[in-house]
N, C-alpha and C positions, 0 to 999 in steps of 0.2 A: 792447516794454519801453522805458521812458523811462530817460534818462541821470540818474544820481544824482550831485548836486552840493552840497557844503557850501560856502557863499558868505558873504561879508561884505556885509551888506545893513543899510539903515536900518529902523527899527521905528516903528510907530505903536501907542501904548498907550491902552487904554480899561479902564474900570472892569470888574470882575468882579461881575455883579448878585447872585451867591450866595455871596460869600466876602469877608470884610474883609481878608484877608491875602493875596489873589491879585489879578492882574490879567491882561487879555487883551492878547497881543502880536500884532499884525497885521504879517505879513511877505509882501509881494506878495499873493497870494490865500490864504495860509495863516494859521493862527491857532494860537498856543501859549499855554498857561497859564503864568504865571511869578509869582514872588514880588512882593508890593507894594513899590514904591519901588525895585526892582532896576534898572529902566530908566525913561527919560522919551522921549516922542516925539521923534524925530530922532536918536536914538543910534544909533551903528554897533554891530553885534554880529555873531556867527556864527550863521547858521541852519543846522542839521543836519537833514536831511529823514527822514521815516519810511522804514523798512526799511534804515537804515544799521546797519552793524556797527562798534562802536567799538573801538579797541584798549584793552588793560587799563590802560595808562598814562592814557589820557584818561578812563575810566571812574572811576579813583581820583581823579583831579584834580577831576572834577566831582562826586564823592561821590554816584554813582547807586547807591543801595543796592538798588533793585529792578530794576536793568537785567539783562535776560535774553536774549542772543542778538542782538537787534535792537530798534530803536526801532519801537514800533507806535502807531497811533491809539488814544487813551484819551479818557475823559471825566472831567473833575474838577469836581466840584460843579455837574453838569448842563451843562457846556460842553465841546465837543470841543478836544482839544489834539493837534496832529499835529507831531511832531518836536520838536526843541529849539532854543531861542534862547538863547545864552549870551554872556557878556561877552567882549570882547577880552582877551587876556592875553599876557603876555611869555613868552619861553622859560622853562620850569621843569619839573624832574622828568624831564628827558629828552624833553620835547615842545617842538619848535621853535616860535618865534613864527611865524604864518602868513606874514608877509611881512618880509624882513630890512629892507626900504626903509621899512616903515611899513604901516598898514592902509589899503587902498584899496577903496572901495565897489566891488562886483562882482567882486573877486578870487575865484577858485576855490581853496578851501583843503583840498579832499578828500584829496589825495595827502599834502600836507603834515602833516595831522593823523592819517594812517594809517587813514582811514575806507574802508570797502568796502561793496558792496551785498550784502544777503541774497538768496541764491538757494535756493529749495527743492530738495532731491535729487530727480532725475528717476526715476520709477518705472521698473522693467524693461520693463513692457509698452509704455512710450512711447518707449523706447530703440531701439537698433539699430545695426549697422555703418554707419559714416560714410564717404562718399566725399569726395575733395578737391573743393573748390568750383569751380564753372565760372564763367568771368567773365560769361556771359550768363545765369546763374540768379541773379536779383536778390533780396536780402534785403529784407524788408518795411520800410517806414518805422518808426523808432523814435518812437512817439507820446509826445510830451511831455505833462506834466500841466498843465491849464488854470490851475491855481493859480500856476504859474510864469510864465504869460504871459496874464494877465487881460484885456489890452487888444489882443491880437492881432487880433481880430475888429473889423471896422468896423461901426458902428451901421447896421442896416438892410441889410446885404449879405445876399444869399441863401444859406443854409446848409441843410444836411441833418443831423439828429440822428438817430443809430441807437443801438440798445441794444448795450452792450459785453456780449458773452457771456463766461461764465467757462468757457473750455475750453482748447484748445491751438491755436496758429497752425500752419496748414499752407500750403505753397506748392507749385506745380506749374507747369511750363513745357514747351513743345515746342521742342527746339533741335536743329537739323540732323536732323530727322525722328525724334528720341528723346525719350521722356517722362522729365523729371527731377522727382523728388518729394522734399520734405523738410519739416522743422520750420521754426520761425522762424529758427534759426541754423545748421541742419545739413542737408547734403545726404546723403539716405539711400540706401543700397544697396537694390536690389530685394529684397523679402522678404515673402512672403505673410502673415507673422505681424506684420509691422511695422504700426503704427497708421496711419501716414500713407499707406502704400501701400494699406491697407485703404480709406481714405478716397477715395483716388484711383480704386480700383475701383468703389466705390459711385458715384461721379460719372461713370464711364466716360470718364475724361479722355483715355485712349488715343485714343479716337474723337473726342471733342468738342473737344479743344484743337487748334488750328491752329499751323502754324509761325509762330514770333514772338510768340505769346500766352503770358501767364503769368497765373495765378490765385492769389488769396489768400483763405483762409477760416478759419473757426473750427470745429474738430472738438469737439463736446459730446456729453455723454450719460453713460452707466453707467461710473463709475470715472475718468472723465477729471480732474475735479476733484471738490470736495465738493458742487457743485451738479449735479444729474443731469438737470434739466429734464423730469422725468417719463419718461425713457427706462427700460426694463426692463433685466434683466441682459444683458450683452453687447450692448446695442443703442447704436449711436451714430448720429449726424447730422451734416452739415456745412453751415454757412450761409456764404455767399460775402460778403465785404465790400469787395473791390477787384478790379479787372481791369487788366491791362496789355497794350497792343499796341505793338510796336516800341520798347519801354522807356519808354513814356509811359503814366501812369495815366489811365483813361478819366474823362471828365466824368460827372456823376451820371446824366443822362439816357441816355447812351450805355452806361453800366454797366447800367442798368435793362434796356435793350433786349437787350443781349448775354446777360444771365442769363435774361431770358424766352425768347430764342431757343433756348438751350441747355438750359432747364428746370432751372436751378439754384435752390436755395432761397437767398434772401438774409438778412442779418441783419435783425431787426425795425426798421422805420422808425417813429420816434417823432414826428418833426416835420420839416416843409419849409417855409421861409418866411424872413421877415426876422429878422436877428439882434438880440437884445437880451440883456443880461446875465441878466435874471430867467429866461431859458430854462434855466439851469443847475438848476432845480428839477425838470427831468425825469430828473435823476440819481437822484432818490428813488423810493421804491415798489417794486413787485414786477415781476418779469419778464413781458414780453408773451408769451413762449414758454410759460411756466408760472407762472400767477398765484399758486400756492402757494409759490414761492420768491422770495427777495429779488432785486432788480435790482443786478447789480455796479456799474453806471454807465452812462455814455454816451460816445459818440464824436461829435465835431463837425468837420465841414469844409465848405468852400464847395461849392456845386454846380457851380462852374466851377474847376478845378484852379488853384492859384496858389502862388508862392513867397513866403514871409514874411521880411521883413528882421528883425523881432523875434525870431522863431524860429530864424532862420538856415537855414532848410529849407522843406520841403513844409509847408503850413498844414493841420494835421490835430492836434487836441488831445483829450484824454480828461478826464473829471470823473467821480471815483469816488464812489460813494454813501457818505457818511459811516456809515450803519447797517451797511453791508457791511464797512467797515474795522474796526468794532468787534467783528466776529465773532472769536471765539478759535479756531474750527475752519478757518478759510479756508485754502486752499492756493493756492500760486502756481508751478505747473510750467510751464515754457516750453521 
């Protein structure tokens, strides 16, 4: 999951080709549809991303008549609109001004405005009794959205692009001779009915994982999310997307080798080669696992692991298919 942040940013305004009273606001890699003459290029404003939950006071202030639970990707007169771009405003009606000392580009105003991130309720079959976290049981990287960091990759650097499967993250590690299994956030107690322990048994991780190794994968299939990838009732599968040895993520070639040696299924590979921004086109289309189902999106990372100054962390980004985001029945269980 990526971090949700409402931020003070500058906007670039373009005409809306299909509407006389609307314009397109470009913010980083995002696009919002706004009223005509509401902004001009270079203006500062507040960008509120999709999947935000707004407090009632802010909903009323912005007069969001059709707002319901969370901001979603929508299409207005044929063009995608993701989130809100709103003017800067002073303290009013119980809402504090984002910064007492003034509006500063780049400031995070999420907490100040009372904005939180939408989280789908977890189904019972994906839950279970949780154990305290172990310091050596690493949580997976929070993958940020490409649209927040459109210039993070260098032109022509070698990258690997994989399909982002719509399931639930699992992790497992061998620590002091014991197998630890969990979801993206939770360390799960051993239970034969727990989804994550079922996946660990399917992969035979008790035998296949060695001391100091940790595996990260996506459980997909029947009832995991609304995309079943052709799996039948009660059928699940696990596709591995990263592997760690001694607390370090493996480079791509080493990752492929260890998965081949252990006979692990990996997430579908869409592209390997030199980076250019037009490669985000691979986020569109249908799944390589199940051509009858839509592709959720892609994950992009360098073939050689690296730290990014722009992202302030490991360089790995996701780009979600706009057509998938427009689905009204999509689920987001983590």
